[in-house]
C-alpha positions in Angstrom: -103.8 28.3 -53.3 -102.4 28.6 -56.9 -100.8 31.8 -58.3 -103.9 32.8 -60.3 -106.1 32.5 -57.2 -103.6 34.5 -55.1 -103.7 37.3 -57.7 -107.5 37.2 -57.9 -107.8 37.4 -54.1 -105.4 40.3 -53.9 -107.1 42.1 -56.7 -110.5 42.1 -55.0 -109.1 42.9 -51.5 -108.5 46.6 -51.2 -106.1 46.0 -48.3 -103.7 44.1 -50.5 -100.8 46.4 -51.5 -100.9 47.1 -55.2 -97.1 46.8 -55.6 -97.2 43.3 -54.0 -100.0 42.3 -56.4 -98.0 43.5 -59.3 -94.9 41.5 -58.2 -97.1 38.4 -58.3 -98.1 39.4 -61.8 -94.4 39.6 -62.7 -94.1 35.9 -61.8 -97.2 35.2 -63.9 -95.7 37.1 -66.8 -92.6 35.0 -66.7 -94.5 31.8 -66.6 -96.7 32.9 -69.5 -93.6 34.1 -71.4 -95.5 37.3 -72.5 -93.2 40.3 -72.9 -96.0 42.8 -73.2 -97.5 41.8 -69.9 -94.1 41.8 -68.3 -93.2 45.3 -69.5 -96.6 46.6 -68.4 -96.1 45.2 -64.9 -92.6 46.6 -64.7 -93.7 50.0 -65.8 -96.6 50.1 -63.3 -94.1 49.1 -60.6 -91.2 51.3 -61.5 -92.8 54.1 -63.5 -93.0 54.9 -67.2 -89.7 56.3 -68.7 -89.9 59.5 -70.7 -89.6 57.5 -74.0 -92.3 55.0 -73.1 -95.9 55.4 -74.2 -98.3 55.9 -71.3 -101.7 54.1 -71.2 -104.8 56.3 -71.6 -106.0 55.6 -68.0 -102.9 57.4 -66.7 -104.0 60.6 -68.4 -106.7 62.9 -67.0 -108.1 66.2 -68.0 -107.5 69.1 -65.6 -108.3 72.7 -65.0 -105.6 75.4 -65.0 -105.4 78.3 -62.5 -103.0 81.2 -62.1 -102.0 84.3 -60.1 -102.3 87.6 -62.0 -100.9 91.0 -61.2 -101.9 94.5 -62.6 -101.2 98.2 -62.1 -101.8 99.9 -58.7 -101.6 96.7 -56.7 -104.5 95.0 -58.6 -104.3 91.3 -58.8 -106.2 88.0 -59.1 -105.2 84.9 -57.2 -106.2 81.3 -58.0 -108.1 82.6 -61.1 -109.2 80.0 -63.7 -107.5 80.1 -67.0 -109.9 79.5 -70.0 -108.4 77.0 -72.4 -109.3 79.1 -75.4 -106.9 81.8 -74.2 -104.0 79.4 -74.7 -102.2 79.0 -78.1 -103.6 76.0 -79.9 -100.3 74.2 -79.9 -100.2 74.2 -76.1 -103.8 73.4 -75.3 -103.4 69.6 -75.1 -100.4 70.1 -72.9 -102.1 72.3 -70.3 -105.4 70.5 -70.3 -103.9 67.1 -69.6 -101.9 65.6 -66.7 -99.9 62.5 -67.4 -98.9 60.3 -64.4 -95.7 58.4 -65.1 -94.7 57.4 -61.5 -95.0 53.8 -60.3 -98.0 52.8 -58.3 -96.3 53.1 -54.9 -95.4 56.7 -55.6 -99.0 57.4 -56.7 -100.4 55.8 -53.6 -98.0 58.0 -51.5 -99.1 61.1 -53.4 -102.8 60.4 -52.6 -102.0 59.6 -49.0 -100.2 62.9 -48.4 -102.6 65.0 -50.4 -105.1 65.1 -47.4 -107.8 65.6 -49.9 -106.2 68.8 -51.4 -106.0 69.4 -55.1 -102.8 68.2 -56.7 -100.8 70.8 -58.7 -98.4 70.6 -61.6 -96.7 73.9 -62.6 -96.8 75.2 -66.2 -93.5 75.5 -68.1 -92.0 79.0 -67.6 -91.9 79.6 -71.3 -95.6 79.2 -71.7 -96.3 81.5 -68.8 -94.3 84.2 -70.6 -96.1 83.5 -73.9 -99.6 84.0 -72.6 -98.8 86.4 -69.8 -100.9 89.4 -71.1 -103.5 87.5 -73.2 -105.9 86.2 -70.6 -107.3 88.9 -68.3 -107.4 92.6 -69.5 -104.8 94.8 -67.8 -103.4 91.8 -65.9 -100.2 89.8 -66.4 -99.9 86.1 -65.5 -97.2 85.5 -63.0 -97.7 81.8 -62.1 -99.8 79.1 -63.5 -100.5 75.4 -62.8 -102.7 72.4 -63.6 -105.0 71.2 -60.9 -106.4 67.7 -60.6 -108.3 66.0 -57.9 -106.6 63.1 -55.9 -109.7 61.0 -56.8 -108.4 60.9 -60.3 -105.3 59.2 -59.1 -107.3 56.8 -57.0 -109.3 56.0 -60.1 -106.0 55.2 -62.0 -104.9 52.8 -59.2 -108.3 51.1 -59.3 -108.1 50.7 -63.0 -104.7 48.9 -62.7 -106.3 46.5 -60.1 -109.4 45.9 -62.2 -107.3 45.1 -65.3 -105.2 42.7 -63.4 -108.4 40.9 -62.2 -109.9 40.8 -65.6 -106.7 39.4 -67.1 -106.2 36.6 -64.7 -109.9 35.6 -64.8 -109.6 35.2 -68.6 -106.4 33.3 -68.3 -108.1 30.9 -65.8 -111.0 30.5 -68.2 -108.6 29.5 -71.0 -106.9 26.8 -68.8 -109.3 25.9 -66.0 -107.7 22.5 -65.3 -104.1 23.6 -65.2 -102.6 23.1 -61.8 -99.7 25.5 -62.5 -100.0 28.5 -64.9 -98.0 27.7 -68.0 -98.4 27.6 -71.7 -100.5 24.7 -72.9 -102.3 23.6 -76.1 -105.4 25.4 -74.6 -103.5 28.4 -73.3 -101.2 29.3 -76.2 -98.9 32.3 -76.5 -101.3 33.8 -79.1 -104.2 33.4 -76.7 -102.3 35.1 -73.9 -101.4 37.9 -76.2 -105.0 38.4 -77.2 -106.1 38.5 -73.6 -103.4 41.0 -72.7 -104.3 43.3 -75.6 -108.0 43.2 -74.7 -108.0 43.4 -70.9 -104.7 45.2 -70.1 -104.1 47.5 -73.1 -107.8 48.1 -74.0 -109.6 51.3 -73.1 -111.9 49.8 -70.5 -111.8 51.9 -67.3 -110.3 55.0 -68.8 -110.5 57.7 -66.1 -109.8 60.7 -68.3 -112.3 63.3 -67.2 -114.8 64.8 -69.6 -115.1 62.0 -72.2 -118.9 61.9 -71.6 -119.2 65.5 -72.8 -117.5 65.1 -76.2 -120.9 65.4 -77.9 -121.6 68.6 -76.2 -118.4 70.1 -77.6 -118.9 68.6 -81.1 -122.4 70.2 -81.4 -121.3 73.6 -80.2 -122.3 76.3 -82.8 -122.8 79.9 -81.8 -122.9 82.5 -84.6 -120.9 85.6 -83.9 -122.9 88.1 -81.8 -126.0 85.9 -81.6 -127.0 86.1 -78.0 -130.0 83.9 -78.3 -127.9 81.0 -79.7 -125.4 81.5 -77.0 -128.0 81.5 -74.2 -129.8 78.4 -75.7 -126.5 76.5 -75.8 -125.6 77.5 -72.2 -128.9 76.3 -70.9 -128.6 73.0 -72.8 -125.4 72.2 -70.9 -126.9 73.0 -67.5 -126.3 76.7 -66.9 -129.2 78.0 -64.8 -131.3 81.1 -65.9 -129.8 83.4 -63.2 -126.3 82.7 -64.4 -127.2 83.1 -68.0 -128.7 86.5 -67.1 -125.5 87.5 -65.3 -123.5 86.7 -68.5 -125.9 88.7 -70.6 -125.2 91.8 -68.4 -121.4 91.1 -68.7 -121.4 90.9 -72.5 -123.5 94.0 -72.8 -120.8 95.8 -70.7 -118.0 94.2 -72.8 -119.3 93.9 -76.3 -115.7 93.6 -77.6 -112.7 91.7 -76.5 -109.1 92.9 -76.0 -106.9 91.1 -78.4 -107.5 87.3 -78.1 -108.7 87.5 -74.4 -112.0 88.0 -72.7 -112.9 91.1 -70.7 -112.6 91.1 -66.9 -116.3 90.6 -66.3 -116.8 87.8 -68.8 -113.6 86.1 -67.6 -114.8 86.4 -64.0 -118.1 84.8 -65.0 -116.3 81.8 -66.5 -114.4 81.5 -63.3 -117.5 81.5 -61.2 -119.1 78.8 -63.4 -115.9 76.7 -63.3 -115.9 77.0 -59.5 -119.6 75.8 -59.4 -118.5 72.8 -61.4 -115.6 72.0 -59.0 -118.1 72.3 -56.1 -120.5 69.9 -57.7 -123.2 72.5 -58.3 -123.0 72.0 -62.0 -122.8 68.4 -63.3 -119.8 68.9 -65.6 -116.2 68.2 -64.8 -114.0 71.3 -64.2 -111.7 70.9 -67.2 -114.7 70.3 -69.5 -116.6 73.2 -68.0 -113.9 75.8 -68.6 -113.4 74.6 -72.2 -117.1 74.5 -73.1 -117.7 78.0 -71.8 -114.6 79.5 -73.4 -115.4 77.9 -76.7 -118.9 79.1 -76.7 -117.9 82.7 -75.8 -115.0 82.6 -78.3 -117.6 81.8 -81.1 -119.9 84.6 -79.8 -117.0 87.1 -80.0 -115.6 85.7 -83.2 -112.3 84.8 -81.7 -110.0 82.1 -83.2 -110.7 78.6 -81.7 
């Protein structure tokens, strides 16, 4: 069995260790004399350094949660943090998790998660900046990003799929070659084009929420216009009973405190986000919180 066939076989066999598959790709990269493919393989094996760009499939949207404390022993634990309550310059940072570790470390992360949500703590500076601007009369004490282990599994599968697509295209370019090497049919330029298309392309991007970009782009709720807000919420899948609950909440809290939502409205956002996480609402958690916070920010006339 030739090298290409070995890589193809390993790519379609889920029992084949991904690191072993990538080491075979390292041999292929040397034979093809393609530095881009070599560097990609090495980064997937050893991890992406801080100064190296990370492919899109290693970035995923997330939901943020925190522990809050208030006067007289009041507190909220594991409360969702609406993205609109975060300063604009920090929103991309807190709504995205970037995975730089090598594939072996990511596989180990999934194996030891036991199905539990993965966490990445917020920078302490950001916790201090937004401490009092999220829930009324509550201060943020700790915050973190939460992402499902299935997102990491998706990243690993994307690596495997891209390897398979790459070697299949290389084989098509030189079907009669006994050993993989550059030939008049398989030129360095051809290899570079295949690499850019099937390894560095955007096929298989696992970033959550991309399917809902149109929902965000068409969001327009005039300030104080309940009917527009209700119509929009129903259009993205919020059921009538939950819309009615929110109506009661905004009647009780017709104004906001500073740049944050009132307790009841914030609690409603939390319940809807939880429904998304449980699969009761067909929108990913990170997108859910952002959509609701943006709609209510427009309703209240908050900066967005």
